[in-house]
Structures are given as C-alpha cells and as structure tokens.
PDB file of N, CA, C, O and CB in Angstrom:
ATOM      1  N   MET A   1     117.050  86.165  51.372  1.00  0.00           N
ATOM      2  CA  MET A   1     116.070  85.974  52.494  1.00  0.00           C
ATOM      3  C   MET A   1     114.672  86.257  52.100  1.00  0.00           C
ATOM      4  O   MET A   1     113.867  86.637  52.950  1.00  0.00           O
ATOM      5  CB  MET A   1     116.409  86.853  53.661  1.00  0.00           C
ATOM      6  N   SER A   2     114.333  86.093  50.857  1.00  0.00           N
ATOM      7  CA  SER A   2     112.920  86.399  50.357  1.00  0.00           C
ATOM      8  C   SER A   2     111.996  85.328  50.977  1.00  0.00           C
ATOM      9  O   SER A   2     110.780  85.488  50.872  1.00  0.00           O
ATOM     10  CB  SER A   2     112.817  86.373  48.690  1.00  0.00           C
ATOM     11  N   ASN A   3     112.470  84.288  51.589  1.00  0.00           N
ATOM     12  CA  ASN A   3     111.467  83.301  52.170  1.00  0.00           C
ATOM     13  C   ASN A   3     111.072  83.474  53.477  1.00  0.00           C
ATOM     14  O   ASN A   3     110.255  82.734  54.025  1.00  0.00           O
ATOM     15  CB  ASN A   3     111.920  82.017  52.122  1.00  0.00           C
ATOM     16  N   LEU A   4     111.655  84.491  54.050  1.00  0.00           N
ATOM     17  CA  LEU A   4     111.158  84.991  55.460  1.00  0.00           C
ATOM     18  C   LEU A   4     109.654  85.249  55.507  1.00  0.00           C
ATOM     19  O   LEU A   4     109.081  85.751  54.540  1.00  0.00           O
ATOM     20  CB  LEU A   4     111.887  86.357  55.872  1.00  0.00           C
ATOM     21  N   ARG A   5     109.077  84.944  56.513  1.00  0.00           N
ATOM     22  CA  ARG A   5     107.631  85.355  56.802  1.00  0.00           C
ATOM     23  C   ARG A   5     107.463  86.547  57.754  1.00  0.00           C
ATOM     24  O   ARG A   5     108.208  86.659  58.728  1.00  0.00           O
ATOM     25  CB  ARG A   5     106.873  84.170  57.415  1.00  0.00           C
ATOM     26  N   CYS A   6     106.492  87.445  57.488  1.00  0.00           N
ATOM     27  CA  CYS A   6     106.260  88.487  58.322  1.00  0.00           C
ATOM     28  C   CYS A   6     105.660  88.017  59.537  1.00  0.00           C
ATOM     29  O   CYS A   6     104.723  87.235  59.377  1.00  0.00           O
ATOM     30  CB  CYS A   6     105.487  89.461  57.711  1.00  0.00           C
ATOM     31  N   THR A   7     106.007  88.337  60.822  1.00  0.00           N
ATOM     32  CA  THR A   7     105.436  87.916  61.977  1.00  0.00           C
ATOM     33  C   THR A   7     104.180  88.599  62.375  1.00  0.00           C
ATOM     34  O   THR A   7     103.461  88.221  63.299  1.00  0.00           O
ATOM     35  CB  THR A   7     106.348  88.020  62.953  1.00  0.00           C
ATOM     36  N   HIS A   8     103.952  89.677  61.582  1.00  0.00           N
ATOM     37  CA  HIS A   8     102.735  90.517  61.861  1.00  0.00           C
ATOM     38  C   HIS A   8     101.453  89.984  61.023  1.00  0.00           C
ATOM     39  O   HIS A   8     100.389  89.753  61.599  1.00  0.00           O
ATOM     40  CB  HIS A   8     103.061  92.084  61.467  1.00  0.00           C
ATOM     41  N   CYS A   9     101.608  89.815  59.717  1.00  0.00           N
ATOM     42  CA  CYS A   9     100.637  89.373  58.812  1.00  0.00           C
ATOM     43  C   CYS A   9     100.726  87.916  58.242  1.00  0.00           C
ATOM     44  O   CYS A   9      99.795  87.321  57.698  1.00  0.00           O
ATOM     45  CB  CYS A   9     100.658  90.281  57.759  1.00  0.00           C
ATOM     46  N   GLY A  10     101.953  87.449  58.445  1.00  0.00           N
ATOM     47  CA  GLY A  10     102.179  85.961  57.898  1.00  0.00           C
ATOM     48  C   GLY A  10     102.479  85.893  56.454  1.00  0.00           C
ATOM     49  O   GLY A  10     102.747  84.804  55.947  1.00  0.00           O
ATOM     50  N   GLU A  11     102.452  86.982  55.753  1.00  0.00           N
ATOM     51  CA  GLU A  11     102.900  86.956  54.313  1.00  0.00           C
ATOM     52  C   GLU A  11     104.378  86.718  54.055  1.00  0.00           C
ATOM     53  O   GLU A  11     105.216  87.074  54.883  1.00  0.00           O
ATOM     54  CB  GLU A  11     102.550  88.241  53.674  1.00  0.00           C
ATOM     55  N   GLU A  12     104.703  86.130  52.932  1.00  0.00           N
ATOM     56  CA  GLU A  12     106.167  85.708  52.661  1.00  0.00           C
ATOM     57  C   GLU A  12     106.732  86.720  51.747  1.00  0.00           C
ATOM     58  O   GLU A  12     105.961  87.276  50.965  1.00  0.00           O
ATOM     59  CB  GLU A  12     106.308  84.232  51.999  1.00  0.00           C
ATOM     60  N   GLY A  13     107.929  87.011  51.751  1.00  0.00           N
ATOM     61  CA  GLY A  13     108.646  87.905  50.801  1.00  0.00           C
ATOM     62  C   GLY A  13     108.813  89.123  51.508  1.00  0.00           C
ATOM     63  O   GLY A  13     107.987  90.026  51.375  1.00  0.00           O
ATOM     64  N   LEU A  14     109.939  89.251  52.350  1.00  0.00           N
ATOM     65  CA  LEU A  14     110.326  90.423  53.076  1.00  0.00           C
ATOM     66  C   LEU A  14     111.427  91.188  52.170  1.00  0.00           C
ATOM     67  O   LEU A  14     112.308  90.570  51.573  1.00  0.00           O
ATOM     68  CB  LEU A  14     110.895  90.004  54.558  1.00  0.00           C
ATOM     69  N   GLU A  15     111.308  92.413  52.131  1.00  0.00           N
ATOM     70  CA  GLU A  15     112.269  93.339  51.330  1.00  0.00           C
ATOM     71  C   GLU A  15     113.401  93.738  52.188  1.00  0.00           C
ATOM     72  O   GLU A  15     113.171  94.378  53.214  1.00  0.00           O
ATOM     73  CB  GLU A  15     111.554  94.658  50.796  1.00  0.00           C
ATOM     74  N   ALA A  16     114.632  93.405  51.848  1.00  0.00           N
ATOM     75  CA  ALA A  16     115.908  93.836  52.638  1.00  0.00           C
ATOM     76  C   ALA A  16     116.051  95.398  52.566  1.00  0.00           C
ATOM     77  O   ALA A  16     115.683  96.057  51.593  1.00  0.00           O
ATOM     78  CB  ALA A  16     117.294  93.115  52.000  1.00  0.00           C
ATOM     79  N   GLY A  17     116.613  95.911  53.674  1.00  0.00           N
ATOM     80  CA  GLY A  17     116.980  97.288  53.728  1.00  0.00           C
ATOM     81  C   GLY A  17     117.834  97.603  54.966  1.00  0.00           C
ATOM     82  O   GLY A  17     118.468  96.669  55.457  1.00  0.00           O
ATOM     83  N   PHE A  18     117.906  98.688  55.460  1.00  0.00           N
ATOM     84  CA  PHE A  18     118.657  98.988  56.699  1.00  0.00           C
ATOM     85  C   PHE A  18     118.131 100.242  57.487  1.00  0.00           C
ATOM     86  O   PHE A  18     117.386 101.082  56.984  1.00  0.00           O
ATOM     87  CB  PHE A  18     120.135  99.206  56.337  1.00  0.00           C
ATOM     88  N   ILE A  19     118.599 100.276  58.776  1.00  0.00           N
ATOM     89  CA  ILE A  19     118.206 101.345  59.631  1.00  0.00           C
ATOM     90  C   ILE A  19     119.216 102.370  59.478  1.00  0.00           C
ATOM     91  O   ILE A  19     120.354 102.026  59.798  1.00  0.00           O
ATOM     92  CB  ILE A  19     118.043 100.930  61.061  1.00  0.00           C
ATOM     93  N   MET A  20     119.051 103.559  59.059  1.00  0.00           N
ATOM     94  CA  MET A  20     119.912 104.605  58.837  1.00  0.00           C
ATOM     95  C   MET A  20     120.151 105.403  60.123  1.00  0.00           C
ATOM     96  O   MET A  20     119.213 105.723  60.853  1.00  0.00           O
ATOM     97  CB  MET A  20     119.384 105.444  57.762  1.00  0.00           C
ATOM     98  N   ASP A  21     121.494 105.734  60.400  1.00  0.00           N
ATOM     99  CA  ASP A  21     121.938 106.517  61.469  1.00  0.00           C
ATOM    100  C   ASP A  21     122.585 107.758  60.924  1.00  0.00           C
ATOM    101  O   ASP A  21     123.665 107.584  60.359  1.00  0.00           O
ATOM    102  CB  ASP A  21     122.862 105.746  62.345  1.00  0.00           C
ATOM    103  N   SER A  22     122.112 108.981  60.995  1.00  0.00           N
ATOM    104  CA  SER A  22     122.782 110.114  60.419  1.00  0.00           C
ATOM    105  C   SER A  22     123.276 111.130  61.450  1.00  0.00           C
ATOM    106  O   SER A  22     123.485 112.297  61.122  1.00  0.00           O
ATOM    107  CB  SER A  22     121.874 110.778  59.464  1.00  0.00           C
ATOM    108  N   GLY A  23     123.456 110.701  62.654  1.00  0.00           N
ATOM    109  CA  GLY A  23     123.973 111.450  63.882  1.00  0.00           C
ATOM    110  C   GLY A  23     125.256 111.878  63.639  1.00  0.00           C
ATOM    111  O   GLY A  23     125.849 111.554  62.610  1.00  0.00           O
ATOM    112  N   GLU A  24     125.793 112.651  64.579  1.00  0.00           N
ATOM    113  CA  GLU A  24     127.302 113.049  64.557  1.00  0.00           C
ATOM    114  C   GLU A  24     128.285 111.732  64.673  1.00  0.00           C
ATOM    115  O   GLU A  24     128.052 110.783  65.421  1.00  0.00           O
ATOM    116  CB  GLU A  24     127.616 114.102  65.868  1.00  0.00           C
ATOM    117  N   HIS A  25     129.320 111.833  63.880  1.00  0.00           N
ATOM    118  CA  HIS A  25     130.211 110.656  63.864  1.00  0.00           C
ATOM    119  C   HIS A  25     129.696 109.404  63.593  1.00  0.00           C
ATOM    120  O   HIS A  25     130.327 108.410  63.954  1.00  0.00           O
ATOM    121  CB  HIS A  25     130.821 110.518  65.005  1.00  0.00           C
ATOM    122  N   SER A  26     128.504 109.290  62.934  1.00  0.00           N
ATOM    123  CA  SER A  26     127.960 108.018  62.695  1.00  0.00           C
ATOM    124  C   SER A  26     128.489 107.262  61.556  1.00  0.00           C
ATOM    125  O   SER A  26     129.002 107.856  60.608  1.00  0.00           O
ATOM    126  CB  SER A  26     126.626 108.139  62.543  1.00  0.00           C
ATOM    127  N   SER A  27     128.392 105.967  61.597  1.00  0.00           N
ATOM    128  CA  SER A  27     128.825 105.181  60.474  1.00  0.00           C
ATOM    129  C   SER A  27     127.811 105.094  59.400  1.00  0.00           C
ATOM    130  O   SER A  27     128.057 104.418  58.401  1.00  0.00           O
ATOM    131  CB  SER A  27     129.183 103.847  60.902  1.00  0.00           C
ATOM    132  N   GLY A  28     126.716 105.713  59.525  1.00  0.00           N
ATOM    133  CA  GLY A  28     125.577 105.708  58.457  1.00  0.00           C
ATOM    134  C   GLY A  28     124.529 104.519  58.711  1.00  0.00           C
ATOM    135  O   GLY A  28     123.477 104.491  58.072  1.00  0.00           O
ATOM    136  N   PHE A  29     124.806 103.661  59.543  1.00  0.00           N
ATOM    137  CA  PHE A  29     123.827 102.635  59.890  1.00  0.00           C
ATOM    138  C   PHE A  29     123.860 102.272  61.423  1.00  0.00           C
ATOM    139  O   PHE A  29     124.926 102.228  62.037  1.00  0.00           O
ATOM    140  CB  PHE A  29     124.096 101.366  59.031  1.00  0.00           C
ATOM    141  N   ALA A  30     122.635 102.012  62.015  1.00  0.00           N
ATOM    142  CA  ALA A  30     122.452 101.728  63.344  1.00  0.00           C
ATOM    143  C   ALA A  30     123.005 100.303  63.656  1.00  0.00           C
ATOM    144  O   ALA A  30     123.029  99.413  62.807  1.00  0.00           O
ATOM    145  CB  ALA A  30     120.996 101.876  63.687  1.00  0.00           C
ATOM    146  N   ARG A  31     123.452 100.152  64.952  1.00  0.00           N
ATOM    147  CA  ARG A  31     123.798  98.862  65.679  1.00  0.00           C
ATOM    148  C   ARG A  31     123.089  98.623  66.827  1.00  0.00           C
ATOM    149  O   ARG A  31     122.574  99.533  67.477  1.00  0.00           O
ATOM    150  CB  ARG A  31     125.139  98.789  66.051  1.00  0.00           C
ATOM    151  N   TRP A  32     123.016  97.280  67.171  1.00  0.00           N
ATOM    152  CA  TRP A  32     122.389  96.809  68.416  1.00  0.00           C
ATOM    153  C   TRP A  32     123.537  96.729  69.429  1.00  0.00           C
ATOM    154  O   TRP A  32     124.579  96.154  69.117  1.00  0.00           O
ATOM    155  CB  TRP A  32     121.633  95.383  68.230  1.00  0.00           C
ATOM    156  N   VAL A  33     123.365  97.315  70.689  1.00  0.00           N
ATOM    157  CA  VAL A  33     124.444  97.260  71.633  1.00  0.00           C
ATOM    158  C   VAL A  33     123.934  96.364  72.838  1.00  0.00           C
ATOM    159  O   VAL A  33     122.797  96.501  73.289  1.00  0.00           O
ATOM    160  CB  VAL A  33     124.878  98.752  72.098  1.00  0.00           C
ATOM    161  N   GLU A  34     124.839  95.441  73.330  1.00  0.00           N
ATOM    162  CA  GLU A  34     124.468  94.519  74.398  1.00  0.00           C
ATOM    163  C   GLU A  34     124.366  95.268  75.654  1.00  0.00           C
ATOM    164  O   GLU A  34     125.257  96.073  75.927  1.00  0.00           O
ATOM    165  CB  GLU A  34     125.452  93.382  74.542  1.00  0.00           C
ATOM    166  N   GLY A  35     123.253  95.068  76.546  1.00  0.00           N
ATOM    167  CA  GLY A  35     123.072  95.574  77.775  1.00  0.00           C
ATOM    168  C   GLY A  35     122.149  96.794  77.889  1.00  0.00           C
ATOM    169  O   GLY A  35     121.862  97.483  76.910  1.00  0.00           O
ATOM    170  N   ALA A  36     121.717  97.018  79.073  1.00  0.00           N
ATOM    171  CA  ALA A  36     120.879  98.256  79.179  1.00  0.00           C
ATOM    172  C   ALA A  36     121.685  99.539  78.840  1.00  0.00           C
ATOM    173  O   ALA A  36     122.916  99.540  78.832  1.00  0.00           O
ATOM    174  CB  ALA A  36     120.291  98.382  80.630  1.00  0.00           C
ATOM    175  N   LEU A  37     120.963 100.582  78.572  1.00  0.00           N
ATOM    176  CA  LEU A  37     121.547 101.933  78.163  1.00  0.00           C
ATOM    177  C   LEU A  37     122.014 102.563  79.342  1.00  0.00           C
ATOM    178  O   LEU A  37     121.249 102.834  80.267  1.00  0.00           O
ATOM    179  CB  LEU A  37     120.547 102.873  77.448  1.00  0.00           C
ATOM    180  N   GLU A  38     123.379 102.843  79.366  1.00  0.00           N
ATOM    181  CA  GLU A  38     123.997 103.632  80.508  1.00  0.00           C
ATOM    182  C   GLU A  38     124.545 104.941  79.814  1.00  0.00           C
ATOM    183  O   GLU A  38     125.153 104.896  78.745  1.00  0.00           O
ATOM    184  CB  GLU A  38     125.243 102.757  81.313  1.00  0.00           C
ATOM    185  N   ARG A  39     124.307 106.013  80.442  1.00  0.00           N
ATOM    186  CA  ARG A  39     124.756 107.384  79.855  1.00  0.00           C
ATOM    187  C   ARG A  39     125.995 107.789  80.732  1.00  0.00           C
ATOM    188  O   ARG A  39     126.144 107.605  81.940  1.00  0.00           O
ATOM    189  CB  ARG A  39     123.502 108.596  79.932  1.00  0.00           C
ATOM    190  N   GLY A  40     126.824 108.368  79.861  1.00  0.00           N
ATOM    191  CA  GLY A  40     128.103 109.045  80.416  1.00  0.00           C
ATOM    192  C   GLY A  40     127.867 110.409  80.971  1.00  0.00           C
ATOM    193  O   GLY A  40     126.748 110.918  81.041  1.00  0.00           O
ATOM    194  N   VAL A  41     128.984 110.981  81.367  1.00  0.00           N
ATOM    195  CA  VAL A  41     128.845 112.327  81.961  1.00  0.00           C
ATOM    196  C   VAL A  41     128.290 113.317  81.133  1.00  0.00           C
ATOM    197  O   VAL A  41     127.598 114.191  81.654  1.00  0.00           O
ATOM    198  CB  VAL A  41     130.059 112.816  82.392  1.00  0.00           C
ATOM    199  N   PHE A  42     128.509 113.311  79.799  1.00  0.00           N
ATOM    200  CA  PHE A  42     127.911 114.313  78.938  1.00  0.00           C
ATOM    201  C   PHE A  42     126.581 113.912  78.088  1.00  0.00           C
ATOM    202  O   PHE A  42     126.177 114.476  77.071  1.00  0.00           O
ATOM    203  CB  PHE A  42     128.988 114.727  77.992  1.00  0.00           C
ATOM    204  N   GLY A  43     126.005 112.803  78.755  1.00  0.00           N
ATOM    205  CA  GLY A  43     124.739 112.360  78.220  1.00  0.00           C
ATOM    206  C   GLY A  43     124.776 111.292  77.160  1.00  0.00           C
ATOM    207  O   GLY A  43     123.767 110.613  76.970  1.00  0.00           O
ATOM    208  N   GLY A  44     125.831 111.104  76.485  1.00  0.00           N
ATOM    209  CA  GLY A  44     125.963 109.953  75.518  1.00  0.00           C
ATOM    210  C   GLY A  44     126.022 108.631  76.088  1.00  0.00           C
ATOM    211  O   GLY A  44     126.373 108.434  77.251  1.00  0.00           O
ATOM    212  N   ALA A  45     125.664 107.671  75.238  1.00  0.00           N
ATOM    213  CA  ALA A  45     125.785 106.264  75.651  1.00  0.00           C
ATOM    214  C   ALA A  45     127.114 105.805  75.934  1.00  0.00           C
ATOM    215  O   ALA A  45     128.072 106.119  75.227  1.00  0.00           O
ATOM    216  CB  ALA A  45     125.257 105.412  74.676  1.00  0.00           C
ATOM    217  N   LYS A  46     127.205 105.034  76.997  1.00  0.00           N
ATOM    218  CA  LYS A  46     128.577 104.441  77.197  1.00  0.00           C
ATOM    219  C   LYS A  46     128.691 103.129  76.241  1.00  0.00           C
ATOM    220  O   LYS A  46     127.843 102.238  76.282  1.00  0.00           O
ATOM    221  CB  LYS A  46     128.809 104.036  78.837  1.00  0.00           C
ATOM    222  N   LEU A  47     129.580 103.103  75.559  1.00  0.00           N
ATOM    223  CA  LEU A  47     129.870 102.039  74.578  1.00  0.00           C
ATOM    224  C   LEU A  47     131.146 101.154  74.750  1.00  0.00           C
ATOM    225  O   LEU A  47     131.218 100.006  74.310  1.00  0.00           O
ATOM    226  CB  LEU A  47     129.957 102.672  73.286  1.00  0.00           C
ATOM    227  N   PHE A  48     132.109 101.764  75.403  1.00  0.00           N
ATOM    228  CA  PHE A  48     133.483 101.170  75.372  1.00  0.00           C
ATOM    229  C   PHE A  48     133.494  99.766  75.989  1.00  0.00           C
ATOM    230  O   PHE A  48     133.052  99.588  77.124  1.00  0.00           O
ATOM    231  CB  PHE A  48     134.496 102.086  76.140  1.00  0.00           C
ATOM    232  N   GLY A  49     134.000  98.764  75.243  1.00  0.00           N
ATOM    233  CA  GLY A  49     133.947  97.385  75.568  1.00  0.00           C
ATOM    234  C   GLY A  49     132.835  96.552  75.507  1.00  0.00           C
ATOM    235  O   GLY A  49     132.907  95.382  75.882  1.00  0.00           O
ATOM    236  N   ARG A  50     131.602  97.148  74.978  1.00  0.00           N
ATOM    237  CA  ARG A  50     130.386  96.501  74.803  1.00  0.00           C
ATOM    238  C   ARG A  50     130.291  95.990  73.426  1.00  0.00           C
ATOM    239  O   ARG A  50     130.671  96.670  72.473  1.00  0.00           O
ATOM    240  CB  ARG A  50     129.278  97.376  75.122  1.00  0.00           C
ATOM    241  N   PRO A  51     129.797  94.822  73.296  1.00  0.00           N
ATOM    242  CA  PRO A  51     129.636  94.254  71.862  1.00  0.00           C
ATOM    243  C   PRO A  51     128.523  94.995  71.088  1.00  0.00           C
ATOM    244  O   PRO A  51     127.440  95.265  71.606  1.00  0.00           O
ATOM    245  CB  PRO A  51     129.271  92.674  71.903  1.00  0.00           C
ATOM    246  N   LYS A  52     128.860  95.312  69.794  1.00  0.00           N
ATOM    247  CA  LYS A  52     127.968  96.010  68.899  1.00  0.00           C
ATOM    248  C   LYS A  52     127.615  95.166  67.794  1.00  0.00           C
ATOM    249  O   LYS A  52     128.547  94.692  67.144  1.00  0.00           O
ATOM    250  CB  LYS A  52     128.540  97.253  68.406  1.00  0.00           C
ATOM    251  N   TRP A  53     126.397  94.885  67.453  1.00  0.00           N
ATOM    252  CA  TRP A  53     126.076  94.007  66.373  1.00  0.00           C
ATOM    253  C   TRP A  53     125.379  94.898  65.229  1.00  0.00           C
ATOM    254  O   TRP A  53     124.658  95.863  65.482  1.00  0.00           O
ATOM    255  CB  TRP A  53     125.125  92.802  66.900  1.00  0.00           C
ATOM    256  N   GLU A  54     125.678  94.465  63.996  1.00  0.00           N
ATOM    257  CA  GLU A  54     125.072  95.134  62.744  1.00  0.00           C
ATOM    258  C   GLU A  54     123.439  94.600  62.740  1.00  0.00           C
ATOM    259  O   GLU A  54     123.118  93.483  63.144  1.00  0.00           O
ATOM    260  CB  GLU A  54     126.002  94.612  61.212  1.00  0.00           C
ATOM    261  N   ILE A  55     122.608  95.469  62.282  1.00  0.00           N
ATOM    262  CA  ILE A  55     121.191  95.136  62.308  1.00  0.00           C
ATOM    263  C   ILE A  55     120.852  94.803  60.842  1.00  0.00           C
ATOM    264  O   ILE A  55     121.188  95.623  59.986  1.00  0.00           O
ATOM    265  CB  ILE A  55     120.280  96.343  62.907  1.00  0.00           C
ATOM    266  N   ASP A  56     120.254  93.740  60.498  1.00  0.00           N
ATOM    267  CA  ASP A  56     119.545  93.426  59.310  1.00  0.00           C
ATOM    268  C   ASP A  56     118.146  93.734  59.376  1.00  0.00           C
ATOM    269  O   ASP A  56     117.450  93.146  60.204  1.00  0.00           O
ATOM    270  CB  ASP A  56     119.697  92.087  58.982  1.00  0.00           C
ATOM    271  N   ALA A  57     117.666  94.562  58.623  1.00  0.00           N
ATOM    272  CA  ALA A  57     116.226  95.057  58.547  1.00  0.00           C
ATOM    273  C   ALA A  57     115.515  94.549  57.437  1.00  0.00           C
ATOM    274  O   ALA A  57     116.103  94.532  56.355  1.00  0.00           O
ATOM    275  CB  ALA A  57     116.135  96.514  58.473  1.00  0.00           C
ATOM    276  N   TYR A  58     114.243  94.091  57.518  1.00  0.00           N
ATOM    277  CA  TYR A  58     113.296  93.776  56.457  1.00  0.00           C
ATOM    278  C   TYR A  58     112.054  94.356  56.678  1.00  0.00           C
ATOM    279  O   TYR A  58     111.577  94.518  57.800  1.00  0.00           O
ATOM    280  CB  TYR A  58     113.112  92.394  56.283  1.00  0.00           C
ATOM    281  N   ARG A  59     111.428  94.726  55.457  1.00  0.00           N
ATOM    282  CA  ARG A  59     110.160  95.350  55.468  1.00  0.00           C
ATOM    283  C   ARG A  59     109.183  94.452  54.714  1.00  0.00           C
ATOM    284  O   ARG A  59     109.500  94.042  53.597  1.00  0.00           O
ATOM    285  CB  ARG A  59     110.237  96.753  54.864  1.00  0.00           C
ATOM    286  N   CYS A  60     107.910  94.097  55.311  1.00  0.00           N
ATOM    287  CA  CYS A  60     106.948  93.347  54.682  1.00  0.00           C
ATOM    288  C   CYS A  60     106.308  94.213  53.502  1.00  0.00           C
ATOM    289  O   CYS A  60     105.921  95.371  53.660  1.00  0.00           O
ATOM    290  CB  CYS A  60     105.915  92.879  55.728  1.00  0.00           C
ATOM    291  N   ARG A  61     106.250  93.530  52.343  1.00  0.00           N
ATOM    292  CA  ARG A  61     105.838  94.111  51.164  1.00  0.00           C
ATOM    293  C   ARG A  61     104.279  94.473  51.225  1.00  0.00           C
ATOM    294  O   ARG A  61     103.797  95.379  50.543  1.00  0.00           O
ATOM    295  CB  ARG A  61     106.179  93.159  50.021  1.00  0.00           C
ATOM    296  N   TYR A  62     103.585  93.730  52.050  1.00  0.00           N
ATOM    297  CA  TYR A  62     102.218  93.917  52.267  1.00  0.00           C
ATOM    298  C   TYR A  62     101.679  94.815  53.359  1.00  0.00           C
ATOM    299  O   TYR A  62     100.941  95.759  53.077  1.00  0.00           O
ATOM    300  CB  TYR A  62     101.727  92.736  52.458  1.00  0.00           C
ATOM    301  N   CYS A  63     102.009  94.560  54.501  1.00  0.00           N
ATOM    302  CA  CYS A  63     101.637  95.352  55.692  1.00  0.00           C
ATOM    303  C   CYS A  63     102.677  96.450  56.154  1.00  0.00           C
ATOM    304  O   CYS A  63     102.382  97.237  57.053  1.00  0.00           O
ATOM    305  CB  CYS A  63     101.413  94.387  56.837  1.00  0.00           C
ATOM    306  N   HIS A  64     103.932  96.485  55.501  1.00  0.00           N
ATOM    307  CA  HIS A  64     104.963  97.365  55.825  1.00  0.00           C
ATOM    308  C   HIS A  64     105.657  97.219  57.351  1.00  0.00           C
ATOM    309  O   HIS A  64     106.422  98.070  57.804  1.00  0.00           O
ATOM    310  CB  HIS A  64     104.363  98.728  55.627  1.00  0.00           C
ATOM    311  N   HIS A  65     105.294  96.104  58.002  1.00  0.00           N
ATOM    312  CA  HIS A  65     106.006  95.871  59.203  1.00  0.00           C
ATOM    313  C   HIS A  65     107.475  95.635  59.037  1.00  0.00           C
ATOM    314  O   HIS A  65     107.949  95.028  58.077  1.00  0.00           O
ATOM    315  CB  HIS A  65     105.427  94.768  59.873  1.00  0.00           C
ATOM    316  N   LEU A  66     108.199  96.166  60.058  1.00  0.00           N
ATOM    317  CA  LEU A  66     109.616  95.906  59.988  1.00  0.00           C
ATOM    318  C   LEU A  66     110.019  94.738  60.923  1.00  0.00           C
ATOM    319  O   LEU A  66     109.567  94.594  62.059  1.00  0.00           O
ATOM    320  CB  LEU A  66     110.391  97.178  60.347  1.00  0.00           C
ATOM    321  N   GLU A  67     110.885  93.948  60.346  1.00  0.00           N
ATOM    322  CA  GLU A  67     111.458  92.903  60.949  1.00  0.00           C
ATOM    323  C   GLU A  67     113.029  93.138  61.332  1.00  0.00           C
ATOM    324  O   GLU A  67     113.764  93.350  60.368  1.00  0.00           O
ATOM    325  CB  GLU A  67     111.250  91.759  60.048  1.00  0.00           C
ATOM    326  N   LEU A  68     113.500  93.127  62.349  1.00  0.00           N
ATOM    327  CA  LEU A  68     114.932  93.437  62.564  1.00  0.00           C
ATOM    328  C   LEU A  68     115.699  92.260  63.208  1.00  0.00           C
ATOM    329  O   LEU A  68     115.256  91.610  64.156  1.00  0.00           O
ATOM    330  CB  LEU A  68     115.067  94.691  63.458  1.00  0.00           C
ATOM    331  N   PHE A  69     116.787  92.064  62.658  1.00  0.00           N
ATOM    332  CA  PHE A  69     117.639  90.868  63.195  1.00  0.00           C
ATOM    333  C   PHE A  69     119.207  91.340  63.444  1.00  0.00           C
ATOM    334  O   PHE A  69     119.860  91.910  62.569  1.00  0.00           O
ATOM    335  CB  PHE A  69     117.596  89.566  62.037  1.00  0.00           C
ATOM    336  N   ALA A  70     119.681  91.047  64.661  1.00  0.00           N
ATOM    337  CA  ALA A  70     121.025  91.284  65.016  1.00  0.00           C
ATOM    338  C   ALA A  70     121.940  90.227  64.388  1.00  0.00           C
ATOM    339  O   ALA A  70     121.935  89.095  64.871  1.00  0.00           O
ATOM    340  CB  ALA A  70     121.163  91.310  66.511  1.00  0.00           C
ATOM    341  N   SER A  71     122.683  90.504  63.401  1.00  0.00           N
ATOM    342  CA  SER A  71     123.389  89.537  62.605  1.00  0.00           C
ATOM    343  C   SER A  71     124.771  89.113  62.846  1.00  0.00           C
ATOM    344  O   SER A  71     125.153  87.949  62.724  1.00  0.00           O
ATOM    345  CB  SER A  71     123.374  89.957  61.419  1.00  0.00           C
ATOM    346  N   ARG A  72     125.590  90.221  63.233  1.00  0.00           N
ATOM    347  CA  ARG A  72     127.038  89.878  63.363  1.00  0.00           C
ATOM    348  C   ARG A  72     127.708  91.107  64.037  1.00  0.00           C
ATOM    349  O   ARG A  72     127.351  92.257  63.780  1.00  0.00           O
ATOM    350  CB  ARG A  72     127.726  89.536  61.902  1.00  0.00           C
ATOM    351  N   PRO A  73     128.710  90.799  64.922  1.00  0.00           N
ATOM    352  CA  PRO A  73     129.424  91.831  65.592  1.00  0.00           C
ATOM    353  C   PRO A  73     130.136  92.687  64.570  1.00  0.00           C
ATOM    354  O   PRO A  73     130.716  92.209  63.594  1.00  0.00           O
ATOM    355  CB  PRO A  73     130.393  91.252  66.598  1.00  0.00           C
ATOM    356  N   SER A  74     130.058  94.065  64.862  1.00  0.00           N
ATOM    357  CA  SER A  74     130.848  94.927  63.950  1.00  0.00           C
ATOM    358  C   SER A  74     132.059  95.654  64.588  1.00  0.00           C
ATOM    359  O   SER A  74     132.768  96.390  63.902  1.00  0.00           O
ATOM    360  CB  SER A  74     129.935  95.961  63.362  1.00  0.00           C
TER     361      SER A  74
END
C-alpha cells in the first residue's frame, strides 16, 4: 500500500504499522467497534454482540500524520 497518499500533506508513500493495545486481557492490537461507547456496570465498554474491526494504520514518512483504516472484522 505504498501508493497511498497522506491526506494531510499529500505526499505518497505511507509506512504500514499498527496501534498497540497493552491493557489487561488485550490481544496486543486495537480494534474499531461499531456504535457509540456504552459503559457497563463496572465502567468497561459494552462489547457483546458488537462488530469489531481490525485497524490498519499508516504513518506518513514526511509529516508523520497517521492514517487509520478499519479493514476486516476480527
């Protein structure tokens, strides 16, 4: 995907990476969850039955702007 253009500065050549999640019981990477944030009784996000998508992250080599794309359900 090196032919992607940065939406901030317009340069071509975004570098692939990922958004790390190191919280308790995490899978090591962040996901996008459909719908507004709803908190459960203990303050955590309600996730049951909600689609979760993996996030593809790219960083512009010139201005360091991040571009995020929800790519596929996990």
